[in-house]
C-alpha positions as a Markdown table, in Angstrom:
| # | Residue | x | y | z |
|---|---|---|---|---|
| 1 | Met | 111.6 | 103.1 | 105.0 |
| 2 | Arg | 110.1 | 101.6 | 101.9 |
| 3 | Phe | 111.9 | 99.7 | 99.1 |
| 4 | Glu | 111.1 | 98.9 | 95.5 |
| 5 | Ile | 111.9 | 95.3 | 94.6 |
| 6 | Met | 112.1 | 94.4 | 91.0 |
| 7 | Arg | 112.2 | 90.8 | 89.8 |
| 8 | Leu | 114.6 | 90.5 | 86.9 |
| 9 | Asp | 114.3 | 88.3 | 83.8 |
| 10 | Asp | 116.7 | 85.3 | 84.0 |
| 11 | Val | 117.8 | 85.7 | 80.4 |
| 12 | Asp | 118.5 | 89.4 | 79.9 |
| 13 | Gly | 118.1 | 90.9 | 83.3 |
| 14 | Thr | 115.4 | 93.3 | 82.4 |
| 15 | Pro | 112.8 | 94.1 | 85.1 |
| 16 | Val | 109.7 | 91.8 | 84.8 |
| 17 | Asp | 107.6 | 93.2 | 87.7 |
| 18 | Ser | 108.0 | 95.3 | 90.8 |
| 19 | Thr | 106.5 | 95.9 | 94.2 |
| 20 | Val | 107.0 | 98.4 | 97.0 |
| 21 | Val | 107.4 | 96.9 | 100.5 |
| 22 | Asp | 108.5 | 98.1 | 103.9 |
| 23 | Ala | 111.9 | 97.3 | 105.3 |
| 24 | Ala | 110.6 | 94.5 | 107.5 |
| 25 | Ser | 109.5 | 92.6 | 104.3 |
| 26 | Val | 112.7 | 92.9 | 102.4 |
| 27 | Asn | 114.6 | 90.1 | 104.2 |
| 28 | Arg | 111.7 | 87.6 | 103.6 |
| 29 | Ile | 111.5 | 88.4 | 99.9 |
| 30 | Val | 115.3 | 88.1 | 99.5 |
| 31 | Gln | 115.3 | 84.7 | 101.3 |
| 32 | Gln | 112.5 | 83.4 | 99.0 |
| 33 | Ala | 114.3 | 84.7 | 95.9 |
| 34 | Ala | 117.6 | 83.1 | 97.0 |
| 35 | Ala | 115.9 | 79.8 | 97.6 |
| 36 | Ile | 114.8 | 79.6 | 93.9 |
| 37 | Gly | 117.7 | 81.5 | 92.3 |
| 38 | Gln | 115.6 | 84.5 | 91.4 |
| 39 | Arg | 117.4 | 87.7 | 90.5 |
| 40 | Leu | 116.2 | 90.9 | 92.3 |
| 41 | Trp | 117.0 | 94.6 | 92.1 |
| 42 | Ile | 116.3 | 96.5 | 95.3 |
| 43 | Arg | 116.4 | 100.3 | 95.7 |
| 44 | Pro | 114.8 | 102.8 | 98.0 |
| 45 | Ala | 111.3 | 103.6 | 96.9 |
| 46 | Asp | 110.1 | 107.0 | 95.7 |
| 47 | Pro | 108.4 | 108.6 | 98.7 |
| 48 | Thr | 105.2 | 108.8 | 96.7 |
| 49 | Ala | 105.2 | 105.1 | 95.7 |
| 50 | Ser | 102.7 | 102.8 | 97.3 |
């Protein structure tokens, strides 16, 4: 399964950028974001996303 991870703006919470990753990469990205206090929005990716 693939997930879209969007990095959110610290001020207003709007998406700044996004990437689509496989399930194995989600934990690593979440751990990195948590270490620096970054806000993320994670959702299942559209099957056609790459």
